[in-house]
ZAMAR-583509 format. One line per field, with one value per residue: residue number from 1; residue in one letter; x negated, y, z of N, C-alpha, C in turn. Coordinates in nm, 4 decimals, decimal comma, always signed. Layout:
BEGIN
lumtor <- [NUM	...] $
miti <- [A	...] $
n.px <- [X	...] $
n.py <- [Y	...] $
n.pz <- [Z	...] $
ca.px <- [X	...] $
ca.py <- [Y	...] $
ca.pz <- [Z	...] $
c.px <- [X	...] $
c.py <- [Y	...] $
c.pz <- [Z	...] $
END
This chain:
BEGIN
lumtor <- [1	2	3	4	5	6	7	8	9	10	11	12	13	14	15	16	17	18	19	20	21	22	23	24	25	26	27	28	29	30	31	32	33	34	35	36	37	38	39	40	41	42	43	44	45	46	47	48	49	50	51	52	53	54	55	56	57	58	59	60	61	62	63	64	65	66	67	68	69	70	71	72	73	74	75	76	77	78	79	80	81	82	83	84	85	86	87	88	89	90	91	92	93	94	95	96	97	98	99	100	101	102	103	104	105	106	107	108	109	110	111	112	113	114	115	116	117	118	119	120	121	122	123	124	125	126	127	128	129	130	131	132	133	134	135	136	137	138	139	140	141	142	143	144	145	146	147	148	149	150	151	152	153	154	155	156	157	158	159	160	161	162	163	164	165	166	167	168	169	170	171	172	173	174	175	176	177	178	179	180	181	182	183	184	185	186	187	188	189	190	191	192	193	194	195	196	197	198	199	200	201	202	203	204	205	206	207	208	209	210	211	212	213	214] $
miti <- [X	X	X	X	X	X	X	X	X	X	X	X	X	X	X	X	X	X	X	X	X	X	X	X	X	X	X	X	X	X	X	X	X	X	X	X	X	X	X	X	X	X	X	X	X	X	X	X	X	X	X	X	X	X	X	X	X	X	X	X	X	X	X	X	X	X	X	X	X	X	X	X	X	X	X	X	X	X	X	X	X	X	X	X	X	X	X	X	X	X	X	X	X	X	X	X	X	X	X	X	X	X	X	X	X	X	X	X	X	X	X	X	X	X	X	X	X	X	X	X	X	X	X	X	X	X	X	X	X	X	X	X	X	X	X	X	X	X	X	X	X	X	X	X	X	X	X	X	X	X	X	X	X	X	X	X	X	X	X	X	X	X	X	X	X	X	X	X	X	X	X	X	X	X	X	X	X	X	X	X	X	X	X	X	X	X	X	X	X	X	X	X	X	X	X	X	X	X	X	X	X	X	X	X	X	X	X	X	X	X	X	X	X	X] $
n.px <- [+4,8876	+4,7876	+4,6223	+4,7753	+4,7801	+4,5350	+4,4657	+4,1807	+4,0203	+3,8157	+3,6693	+3,5682	+3,7628	+3,7687	+3,8822	+3,8905	+3,8921	+3,9928	+3,7564	+3,7642	+3,8073	+3,6304	+3,4391	+3,1087	+2,9697	+3,0569	+2,9486	+2,8266	+2,9139	+2,7973	+2,5513	+2,2101	+1,9502	+1,6190	+1,3753	+1,5516	+1,7021	+1,9088	+2,2088	+2,2123	+2,4396	+2,6612	+2,7746	+2,7864	+2,7166	+2,6113	+2,3621	+2,1077	+2,0756	+2,0364	+1,8917	+1,8992	+1,8310	+1,7502	+1,7829	+1,7920	+1,5427	+1,3943	+1,3236	+1,1612	+1,2107	+1,4313	+1,7641	+1,8867	+2,1294	+2,4100	+2,5719	+2,8512	+2,8513	+2,6403	+2,7461	+2,9562	+2,8117	+2,6721	+2,8841	+2,9690	+2,7497	+2,5868	+2,3561	+2,3004	+2,4077	+2,4533	+2,2732	+2,2026	+2,4002	+2,2513	+2,0075	+2,0937	+2,1657	+1,9139	+1,7705	+1,9196	+1,8762	+1,6008	+1,5953	+1,7174	+1,5290	+1,2706	+1,3165	+1,2775	+1,0126	+0,6673	+0,4958	+0,2366	+0,0451	-0,0391	-0,3010	-0,6275	-0,8541	-0,9745	-1,2489	-1,3327	-1,5034	-1,3713	-1,2102	-1,4030	-1,5234	-1,3097	-1,2601	-1,4930	-1,4656	-1,2280	-1,2418	-1,3808	-1,2171	-1,2352	-1,1373	-0,8649	-0,5887	-0,5103	-0,3359	-0,2054	-0,3460	-0,2725	-0,3888	-0,6106	-0,8531	-0,9940	-0,9912	-0,8476	-0,9553	-0,7855	-0,6496	-0,7664	-0,5713	-0,4700	-0,6089	-0,4274	-0,3073	-0,2952	-0,1436	-0,1973	+0,0315	+0,1498	-0,0520	-0,0605	+0,1979	+0,1912	+0,0079	+0,1531	+0,3287	+0,1662	+0,0299	-0,1744	-0,3331	-0,2818	-0,0354	+0,2667	+0,6035	+0,8001	+0,6599	+0,6438	+0,9150	+0,9805	+0,8148	+0,9168	+1,1796	+1,1220	+0,9986	+1,2063	+1,3994	+1,2575	+1,2065	+1,4441	+1,6894	+1,9138	+1,8157	+1,6413	+1,7571	+1,8460	+1,6168	+1,4399	+1,1808	+1,0430	+1,1538	+1,0492	+0,8462	+1,0068	+1,1381	+0,9220	+0,8625	+1,0945	+1,0850	+0,8442	+0,9086	+1,1064	+0,9516	+0,7876	+0,9759	+1,0643	+0,8353	+0,8444	+0,7435	+0,8795] $
n.py <- [+9,3399	+9,0288	+8,7781	+8,4796	+8,1668	+7,9222	+7,5786	+7,4116	+7,1197	+6,9534	+6,7187	+6,5154	+6,3361	+5,9998	+5,7748	+5,4716	+5,4321	+5,2292	+5,1575	+5,3151	+5,2196	+5,3667	+5,4384	+5,4779	+5,3958	+5,1526	+4,8242	+4,5146	+4,2250	+3,9814	+4,0308	+3,9624	+3,9458	+4,0746	+3,8314	+3,6158	+3,3518	+3,2898	+3,0913	+2,7828	+2,6970	+2,7452	+3,0757	+3,1410	+3,3728	+3,3645	+3,3324	+3,0849	+2,8194	+2,5529	+2,2512	+2,0044	+1,6848	+1,6485	+1,4158	+1,0509	+0,9521	+1,1768	+1,2752	+1,4591	+1,6977	+1,9711	+2,1103	+2,4297	+2,5306	+2,7141	+2,6649	+2,5671	+2,4719	+2,2914	+2,0941	+2,0048	+1,9026	+1,6914	+1,5224	+1,4281	+1,3029	+1,0076	+0,7831	+0,5286	+0,5247	+0,3966	+0,1834	-0,1712	-0,4326	-0,6275	-0,4963	-0,2934	-0,4373	-0,5386	-0,3058	-0,2110	-0,4147	-0,3868	-0,1331	-0,1795	-0,3469	-0,2210	+0,0484	+0,1632	+0,2243	+0,1782	-0,1316	-0,3361	-0,6380	-0,7555	-0,8838	-1,0271	-1,0921	-1,4158	-1,4131	-1,2049	-1,0112	-1,0021	-1,2307	-1,4346	-1,3989	-1,4562	-1,7238	-1,8445	-1,8083	-1,9382	-2,2188	-2,2644	-2,1656	-1,9013	-1,5662	-1,5978	-1,7395	-2,0729	-2,2609	-2,5101	-2,6491	-2,6353	-2,5555	-2,7057	-2,6280	-2,7324	-2,8128	-2,5664	-2,3446	-2,3136	-2,0259	-1,9214	-1,9274	-1,6347	-1,5370	-1,5745	-1,3046	-1,2521	-1,1115	-1,0271	-1,1045	-1,2991	-1,4942	-1,5710	-1,6707	-1,8956	-2,0425	-2,0967	-2,2783	-2,4857	-2,4981	-2,4713	-2,1826	-2,1860	-2,2985	-2,3684	-2,2570	-2,4851	-2,6620	-2,5145	-2,4926	-2,7628	-2,8260	-2,6534	-2,7509	-3,0040	-2,9410	-2,8052	-3,0047	-3,1713	-3,0193	-2,9099	-2,8962	-3,0641	-3,2737	-3,4130	-3,5238	-3,3125	-3,2027	-2,9235	-2,8463	-2,7883	-2,5542	-2,2920	-2,3175	-2,3742	-2,1302	-1,9732	-2,1044	-2,0554	-1,7759	-1,7450	-1,8645	-1,6897	-1,4602	-1,5390	-1,5743	-1,3119	-1,2027	-1,3052	-1,5565	-1,7900] $
n.pz <- [-0,2211	-0,1200	-0,3282	-0,4732	-0,2936	-0,3507	-0,3858	-0,2984	-0,3151	-0,0779	-0,1210	-0,3964	-0,6408	-0,5930	-0,6980	-0,8855	-1,2247	-1,4983	-1,7569	-2,0723	-2,4224	-2,5687	-2,3919	-2,3261	-2,1053	-2,0264	-1,9751	-2,1078	-1,9458	-1,9869	-2,0870	-2,1544	-1,9155	-1,8577	-1,9373	-1,9445	-2,1381	-2,4209	-2,4336	-2,6133	-2,7348	-3,0061	-3,0568	-2,7873	-2,5324	-2,2840	-2,0207	-2,0406	-1,8191	-1,7724	-1,8952	-2,1590	-2,3027	-2,6522	-2,8117	-2,8012	-2,8749	-2,8465	-2,5893	-2,4673	-2,5801	-2,5645	-2,5432	-2,4412	-2,2218	-2,0889	-1,7691	-1,7983	-2,0710	-2,0607	-1,8905	-2,0528	-2,2716	-2,1488	-2,0756	-2,3228	-2,4323	-2,5266	-2,4327	-2,5369	-2,7879	-3,1116	-3,0834	-3,1080	-2,9477	-2,8125	-2,7705	-2,6032	-2,3713	-2,3041	-2,2424	-2,0261	-1,8384	-1,8046	-1,6925	-1,4452	-1,3250	-1,3264	-1,3345	-1,5813	-1,6097	-1,7064	-1,6416	-1,4883	-1,4693	-1,1515	-1,1001	-1,1072	-1,3778	-1,5003	-1,5276	-1,3768	-1,1222	-0,8767	-0,8864	-0,8904	-0,6390	-0,4698	-0,5330	-0,4370	-0,1618	-0,1104	-0,0996	+0,1368	+0,3281	+0,4066	+0,4704	+0,4909	+0,6795	+0,7467	+0,9091	+0,8862	+0,6998	+0,4275	+0,1902	+0,1588	+0,2722	+0,4792	+0,8324	+1,0341	+1,2846	+1,5802	+1,7295	+2,0475	+2,3438	+2,5179	+2,8279	+3,1274	+3,3128	+3,6422	+3,9274	+4,2766	+4,4199	+4,2528	+4,2475	+4,5204	+4,5429	+4,3733	+4,5160	+4,7488	+4,6459	+4,5989	+4,3502	+4,0546	+3,8957	+3,6259	+3,5840	+3,4119	+3,3184	+3,3245	+3,4939	+3,7283	+3,7995	+3,8393	+4,0558	+4,2499	+4,2830	+4,3866	+4,6357	+4,7693	+4,7995	+4,9687	+5,2001	+5,2898	+5,5513	+5,5242	+5,3834	+5,5444	+5,7726	+5,9409	+6,0498	+6,1440	+6,1255	+5,8984	+5,8073	+5,8046	+5,6139	+5,3951	+5,3518	+5,2674	+5,0270	+4,8749	+4,8592	+4,7189	+4,4732	+4,3801	+4,3467	+4,1327	+3,9341	+3,9037	+3,7996	+3,5471	+3,4892	+3,5051] $
ca.px <- [+4,9338	+4,6801	+4,6517	+4,8415	+4,6911	+4,4909	+4,4114	+4,0502	+3,9865	+3,6786	+3,6051	+3,6062	+3,8496	+3,6817	+3,9579	+3,8244	+3,9778	+3,9350	+3,6887	+3,8330	+3,7340	+3,5263	+3,3480	+2,9768	+2,9133	+3,0992	+2,8399	+2,8631	+2,8797	+2,7201	+2,4252	+2,0949	+1,8539	+1,4807	+1,3247	+1,6517	+1,7196	+2,0496	+2,2584	+2,1983	+2,5712	+2,6962	+2,8695	+2,7812	+2,6261	+2,5672	+2,2222	+2,0842	+2,0201	+2,0179	+1,8425	+1,9468	+1,7500	+1,8127	+1,8202	+1,7345	+1,4011	+1,3318	+1,3542	+1,0766	+1,2582	+1,5556	+1,8498	+1,9087	+2,2699	+2,4666	+2,6251	+2,9693	+2,8183	+2,5570	+2,8363	+3,0280	+2,7162	+2,6437	+3,0013	+2,9845	+2,6250	+2,5739	+2,2162	+2,2926	+2,4825	+2,3839	+2,1875	+2,2704	+2,4428	+2,1411	+1,9104	+2,1540	+2,1525	+1,7730	+1,7299	+1,9856	+1,8040	+1,4706	+1,6201	+1,7442	+1,4111	+1,1542	+1,3498	+1,2334	+0,8716	+0,5757	+0,4418	+0,1178	+0,0261	-0,1255	-0,3941	-0,7563	-0,8820	-1,0509	-1,3912	-1,3625	-1,5824	-1,2808	-1,1683	-1,5149	-1,5417	-1,2003	-1,2784	-1,6004	-1,4175	-1,1068	-1,2729	-1,4302	-1,1161	-1,2679	-1,0524	-0,7223	-0,5610	-0,4346	-0,3299	-0,1535	-0,4321	-0,1938	-0,4703	-0,7257	-0,9758	-1,0509	-0,9154	-0,8660	-0,9719	-0,6710	-0,6915	-0,7568	-0,4694	-0,5217	-0,6080	-0,3153	-0,3469	-0,2097	-0,1664	-0,2122	+0,1589	+0,1699	-0,1483	-0,0152	+0,3192	+0,1501	-0,0572	+0,2590	+0,3900	+0,0588	+0,0096	-0,2883	-0,2964	-0,2412	+0,0917	+0,3661	+0,7380	+0,8588	+0,5890	+0,6823	+1,0514	+0,9799	+0,7545	+1,0107	+1,2894	+1,0685	+0,9772	+1,3351	+1,4608	+1,1813	+1,2039	+1,5782	+1,7353	+2,0106	+1,7462	+1,5582	+1,8375	+1,8580	+1,4886	+1,4136	+1,0383	+0,9936	+1,2385	+0,9637	+0,7818	+1,1103	+1,1586	+0,8086	+0,8756	+1,2007	+1,0344	+0,7425	+0,9759	+1,1708	+0,8477	+0,7436	+1,0846	+1,0613	+0,7191	+0,8670	+0,6661	+0,9705] $
ca.py <- [+9,2068	+8,9304	+8,6835	+8,3527	+8,0659	+7,8154	+7,4634	+7,3635	+7,0005	+6,9489	+6,5993	+6,4832	+6,2194	+5,8817	+5,6607	+5,4055	+5,4129	+5,1334	+5,2278	+5,3149	+5,1515	+5,4555	+5,4750	+5,4203	+5,3436	+5,0132	+4,7334	+4,3754	+4,1467	+3,8654	+4,0737	+3,8924	+4,0241	+4,0468	+3,7002	+3,5114	+3,3047	+3,2704	+2,9545	+2,7300	+2,6644	+2,8511	+3,1772	+3,1682	+3,4820	+3,3516	+3,2952	+2,9402	+2,7831	+2,4082	+2,1939	+1,8703	+1,6270	+1,6589	+1,2843	+0,9400	+0,9410	+1,3080	+1,3090	+1,5686	+1,8198	+2,0012	+2,2261	+2,5100	+2,5666	+2,7637	+2,5534	+2,5010	+2,3980	+2,1779	+1,9901	+1,9501	+1,8237	+1,5676	+1,4332	+1,3719	+1,2426	+0,8646	+0,7453	+0,4033	+0,5342	+0,3476	+0,0681	-0,3019	-0,4755	-0,6985	-0,3977	-0,2228	-0,5236	-0,5470	-0,1815	-0,2040	-0,5059	-0,3254	-0,0199	-0,2317	-0,4117	-0,1342	+0,1895	+0,2111	+0,2644	+0,0708	-0,2136	-0,4137	-0,7543	-0,7273	-0,9942	-1,0111	-1,1920	-1,5327	-1,3852	-1,0824	-1,0267	-1,0303	-1,3701	-1,5197	-1,3886	-1,5273	-1,8675	-1,8893	-1,8087	-2,0177	-2,3556	-2,2696	-2,1135	-1,7678	-1,4589	-1,6247	-1,8383	-2,1880	-2,3482	-2,6420	-2,7067	-2,6502	-2,5277	-2,7949	-2,5600	-2,7898	-2,7784	-2,4303	-2,3335	-2,2477	-1,9169	-1,9565	-1,8479	-1,5308	-1,5725	-1,5162	-1,2062	-1,2669	-1,0220	-1,0909	-1,1657	-1,4215	-1,5968	-1,6215	-1,7497	-2,0258	-2,1154	-2,1466	-2,3939	-2,5835	-2,5063	-2,3991	-2,0564	-2,2077	-2,3716	-2,3046	-2,2485	-2,6141	-2,7196	-2,4382	-2,5306	-2,8994	-2,8242	-2,5846	-2,8445	-3,1102	-2,8902	-2,7742	-3,1313	-3,2305	-2,9358	-2,8669	-2,9767	-3,1663	-3,3868	-3,4842	-3,5513	-3,1959	-3,1605	-2,7856	-2,8150	-2,7350	-2,4427	-2,1772	-2,3467	-2,3644	-1,9894	-1,9276	-2,1630	-1,9825	-1,6418	-1,7578	-1,8923	-1,5657	-1,3700	-1,5859	-1,5434	-1,1686	-1,1754	-1,3625	-1,6794	-1,9035] $
ca.pz <- [-0,1796	-0,1504	-0,4349	-0,4361	-0,2346	-0,4417	-0,3118	-0,3456	-0,2332	-0,0293	-0,1776	-0,5345	-0,6549	-0,6073	-0,7484	-0,9980	-1,3412	-1,5943	-1,8680	-2,2015	-2,5293	-2,6204	-2,2834	-2,3508	-1,9811	-2,0077	-2,0093	-2,1300	-1,8264	-2,0289	-2,1471	-2,0981	-1,8401	-1,9017	-1,8996	-1,9647	-2,2751	-2,4531	-2,4441	-2,7489	-2,7919	-3,1027	-3,0146	-2,6434	-2,4991	-2,1456	-1,9994	-2,0294	-1,6877	-1,7640	-2,0193	-2,1888	-2,4113	-2,7837	-2,8632	-2,7268	-2,9101	-2,8302	-2,4506	-2,4216	-2,6440	-2,4947	-2,5637	-2,3213	-2,2160	-1,9638	-1,6902	-1,8582	-2,1928	-2,0225	-1,8414	-2,1699	-2,3490	-2,0755	-2,0828	-2,4571	-2,4806	-2,4982	-2,4556	-2,6123	-2,9137	-3,2300	-3,0563	-3,1059	-2,8153	-2,7466	-2,7252	-2,4894	-2,2536	-2,2672	-2,1768	-1,8959	-1,7495	-1,7756	-1,6033	-1,3121	-1,2690	-1,3085	-1,3494	-1,7112	-1,6048	-1,7487	-1,5336	-1,5204	-1,3843	-1,0372	-1,0766	-1,1741	-1,4799	-1,4543	-1,5313	-1,3032	-1,0011	-0,7660	-0,8947	-0,8510	-0,4948	-0,4034	-0,5515	-0,3480	-0,0243	-0,0947	-0,0592	+0,2741	+0,4197	+0,4531	+0,4206	+0,5122	+0,7811	+0,6967	+1,0273	+0,8516	+0,5972	+0,3055	+0,0732	+0,1552	+0,3094	+0,5999	+0,9537	+1,0834	+1,4289	+1,6407	+1,8205	+2,1886	+2,4122	+2,6049	+2,9699	+3,2010	+3,4115	+3,7595	+4,0392	+4,4073	+4,4590	+4,1751	+4,2926	+4,6501	+4,5222	+4,3211	+4,6256	+4,8374	+4,5796	+4,5763	+4,2055	+3,9996	+3,8334	+3,4878	+3,5808	+3,3262	+3,3727	+3,3630	+3,6079	+3,8474	+3,8367	+3,8931	+4,1892	+4,3398	+4,3122	+4,4719	+4,7707	+4,8316	+4,8409	+5,0771	+5,3197	+5,3320	+5,6661	+5,4843	+5,3222	+5,6427	+5,8930	+6,0270	+6,1050	+6,1049	+6,1374	+5,7707	+5,7641	+5,7731	+5,4842	+5,2926	+5,3225	+5,1869	+4,8925	+4,8045	+4,8305	+4,6138	+4,3455	+4,3382	+4,2981	+4,0004	+3,8410	+3,8814	+3,7144	+3,4146	+3,4719	+3,5077] $
c.px <- [+4,8249	+4,7237	+4,7149	+4,7382	+4,6584	+4,4229	+4,2820	+4,0101	+3,8388	+3,6003	+3,6530	+3,6911	+3,7622	+3,7596	+3,8919	+3,9261	+3,9144	+3,8707	+3,7697	+3,7476	+3,6179	+3,4245	+3,2143	+2,9164	+2,9539	+2,9889	+2,8927	+2,8180	+2,7945	+2,5871	+2,3086	+2,0030	+1,7125	+1,4326	+1,4235	+1,6598	+1,8659	+2,0836	+2,2525	+2,3318	+2,6123	+2,8019	+2,8666	+2,6772	+2,5769	+2,4185	+2,2107	+2,0165	+1,9951	+1,9704	+1,8928	+1,8652	+1,8251	+1,8599	+1,7516	+1,5854	+1,3280	+1,3591	+1,2707	+1,1104	+1,4000	+1,6315	+1,8598	+2,0517	+2,3003	+2,5322	+2,7504	+2,9365	+2,7247	+2,6441	+2,9117	+2,9363	+2,6871	+2,7617	+3,0107	+2,8610	+2,6160	+2,4318	+2,2058	+2,3672	+2,3966	+2,2935	+2,2664	+2,3009	+2,3307	+2,0369	+1,9629	+2,1387	+2,0075	+1,7285	+1,7949	+1,9165	+1,6686	+1,4860	+1,6448	+1,6187	+1,3006	+1,1872	+1,3037	+1,0873	+0,7816	+0,5186	+0,3205	+0,1095	-0,0749	-0,2129	-0,5209	-0,7739	-0,9697	-1,2001	-1,4281	-1,4419	-1,4930	-1,2380	-1,2800	-1,5355	-1,4327	-1,2160	-1,3865	-1,5533	-1,3029	-1,1384	-1,3186	-1,3321	-1,1456	-1,1696	-0,9045	-0,7087	-0,4731	-0,4211	-0,2812	-0,2322	-0,3564	-0,2784	-0,5990	-0,8560	-1,0400	-0,9706	-0,9504	-0,8734	-0,8552	-0,7203	-0,6693	-0,6533	-0,5341	-0,5097	-0,4942	-0,3689	-0,2477	-0,2470	-0,1756	-0,0843	+0,1793	+0,0736	-0,1065	+0,1098	+0,2850	+0,0821	+0,0461	+0,3303	+0,2885	+0,0349	-0,1148	-0,2400	-0,2534	-0,1099	+0,1925	+0,5043	+0,7997	+0,7912	+0,6258	+0,8217	+1,0561	+0,9222	+0,8478	+1,1252	+1,2423	+1,0535	+1,1094	+1,4027	+1,3878	+1,1971	+1,3421	+1,6265	+1,8338	+1,9419	+1,6620	+1,6303	+1,8379	+1,7293	+1,4555	+1,2655	+0,9819	+1,0713	+1,1537	+0,8929	+0,8832	+1,1362	+1,0449	+0,8164	+0,9805	+1,1529	+0,9296	+0,8061	+1,0445	+1,0689	+0,8002	+0,8507	+1,0856	+0,9449	+0,7335	+0,7894	+0,7526	+1,0847] $
c.py <- [+9,1051	+8,8315	+8,5555	+8,2512	+7,9576	+7,7047	+7,4165	+7,2437	+6,9988	+6,8320	+6,5771	+6,3587	+6,0970	+5,7603	+5,6061	+5,3848	+5,3123	+5,2069	+5,2156	+5,2463	+5,2359	+5,4951	+5,4046	+5,3604	+5,2004	+4,9206	+4,5920	+4,2926	+4,0256	+3,9052	+4,0067	+3,9899	+3,9923	+3,9121	+3,5870	+3,4754	+3,2725	+3,1235	+2,9092	+2,6916	+2,7775	+2,9456	+3,2102	+3,2754	+3,4737	+3,3133	+3,1440	+2,9107	+2,6341	+2,3577	+2,0516	+1,8149	+1,6300	+1,5240	+1,1777	+0,9265	+1,0749	+1,3594	+1,4239	+1,7008	+1,8459	+2,1157	+2,3008	+2,5623	+2,6413	+2,6456	+2,4905	+2,4197	+2,2806	+2,0630	+1,9259	+1,8610	+1,6896	+1,4710	+1,3626	+1,2980	+1,0981	+0,8219	+0,6240	+0,4091	+0,4866	+0,2290	-0,0615	-0,3448	-0,5463	-0,6003	-0,3194	-0,3055	-0,5329	-0,4216	-0,1664	-0,2952	-0,4478	-0,2084	-0,0676	-0,2870	-0,3121	+0,0131	+0,2478	+0,2527	+0,1488	-0,0024	-0,2906	-0,5324	-0,7223	-0,8486	-0,9696	-1,1207	-1,3042	-1,5037	-1,2600	-1,1122	-1,0612	-1,1762	-1,4640	-1,5163	-1,4636	-1,6780	-1,9213	-1,8988	-1,9062	-2,1574	-2,3675	-2,2145	-1,9751	-1,6673	-1,4836	-1,7300	-1,9470	-2,2893	-2,4893	-2,7082	-2,7314	-2,6309	-2,6094	-2,7306	-2,6166	-2,7469	-2,6388	-2,4294	-2,2546	-2,1371	-1,9571	-1,8690	-1,7475	-1,5745	-1,4997	-1,4208	-1,2108	-1,1641	-1,1000	-1,1624	-1,2974	-1,5312	-1,6545	-1,7087	-1,8879	-2,1083	-2,1715	-2,2676	-2,5039	-2,6064	-2,4285	-2,2724	-2,0722	-2,2843	-2,2951	-2,3097	-2,3820	-2,6762	-2,6475	-2,4786	-2,6700	-2,9025	-2,7578	-2,6793	-2,9543	-3,0628	-2,8585	-2,9013	-3,1922	-3,1520	-2,8948	-2,9559	-3,0856	-3,2903	-3,4648	-3,4947	-3,4345	-3,1488	-3,0208	-2,7487	-2,7554	-2,6148	-2,3208	-2,1970	-2,3343	-2,2185	-1,9331	-1,9799	-2,0877	-1,8426	-1,6445	-1,7797	-1,7658	-1,4656	-1,4094	-1,5613	-1,3951	-1,1284	-1,2338	-1,4886	-1,8047	-1,8768] $
c.pz <- [-0,2147	-0,2576	-0,3851	-0,3860	-0,3372	-0,3604	-0,3771	-0,2597	-0,1967	-0,0907	-0,3198	-0,5349	-0,6811	-0,6536	-0,8751	-1,1087	-1,4363	-1,7100	-1,9960	-2,3061	-2,5808	-2,5134	-2,3038	-2,2248	-1,9541	-2,0579	-2,0260	-2,0096	-1,8615	-2,0935	-2,0756	-2,0260	-1,8897	-1,8483	-1,9182	-2,1118	-2,2983	-2,4609	-2,5893	-2,8102	-2,8855	-3,0461	-2,8674	-2,6145	-2,3549	-2,1396	-1,9819	-1,8966	-1,6742	-1,8989	-2,0349	-2,3047	-2,5438	-2,8366	-2,7797	-2,7527	-2,8986	-2,6887	-2,3979	-2,4916	-2,5953	-2,5612	-2,4310	-2,3260	-2,0875	-1,8924	-1,7524	-1,9824	-2,1642	-1,9706	-1,9560	-2,2526	-2,2810	-2,0796	-2,2175	-2,5066	-2,4354	-2,5339	-2,5469	-2,7450	-3,0300	-3,2069	-3,0640	-2,9626	-2,7405	-2,6927	-2,6059	-2,3620	-2,2078	-2,1925	-2,0400	-1,7954	-1,7094	-1,6789	-1,4610	-1,2462	-1,2348	-1,3176	-1,4819	-1,7156	-1,6494	-1,6283	-1,5839	-1,4264	-1,2751	-1,0071	-1,1561	-1,2787	-1,4258	-1,4449	-1,4513	-1,1771	-0,8821	-0,7663	-0,8510	-0,6997	-0,4206	-0,4157	-0,4582	-0,2038	-0,0021	-0,0437	+0,0848	+0,3750	+0,4717	+0,3933	+0,4374	+0,6207	+0,7216	+0,8092	+0,9957	+0,7380	+0,4670	+0,1806	+0,0710	+0,1930	+0,4336	+0,7215	+1,0020	+1,2358	+1,4869	+1,7337	+1,9654	+2,2573	+2,5060	+2,7516	+3,0409	+3,3074	+3,5268	+3,8638	+4,1696	+4,4493	+4,3848	+4,2199	+4,4280	+4,6360	+4,4688	+4,4303	+4,7228	+4,7773	+4,5530	+4,4274	+4,1657	+3,9284	+3,6881	+3,4770	+3,4973	+3,3917	+3,4115	+3,4857	+3,7376	+3,8933	+3,8985	+4,0350	+4,2901	+4,3794	+4,4079	+4,6174	+4,8412	+4,8807	+4,9617	+5,2091	+5,3693	+5,4475	+5,6281	+5,4275	+5,4232	+5,7786	+5,9918	+6,0892	+6,0526	+6,1147	+6,0085	+5,7218	+5,7265	+5,6385	+5,3711	+5,2542	+5,2375	+5,0437	+4,8122	+4,7660	+4,7190	+4,4774	+4,2924	+4,2859	+4,1586	+3,8950	+3,8054	+3,7911	+3,5750	+3,3867	+3,4721	+3,4111] $
END
């Protein structure tokens, strides 16, 4: 009679069991890795990832903490602890003005080369513009206006209005109003002899408006 059937599983049991207290394979999850430093908080075994200054007068020396202990240290640390009220206000004002950084006066001394050069130029008005003669450097020469650049359409339009090329906006409007009143049939008892000229005047004025000259 053949022997009794015995079950032999093809795969091993892969269920995960919690490690026992005597299991040497259990590792400390807070163990430091190579290159890491321990948190400076007493009794903490976590890796230090943040630093904090040791004192107000020792800002370049730091403690190294893990993130939870660094947050706790920052909540309890007071930079102005132990300072008089007047000194606290002075430092706060200095922080608002310059960010606590050292500052210097941005001017040359009276005997410097830069000061001497500026004094020599100041009286003659060189190196700066003083159109209203506020610094007593003499009358300043006004910059010449740029020449107007006119196209063929603008020049013909000014010619139709009997105006020079340097005519400005008010002069163009006044001339246009004068010609319309003179050439319109309602102004000369229905005479239509000037109707063609009136159309040219209106077209010329519209061209100048489109060019931004009016």
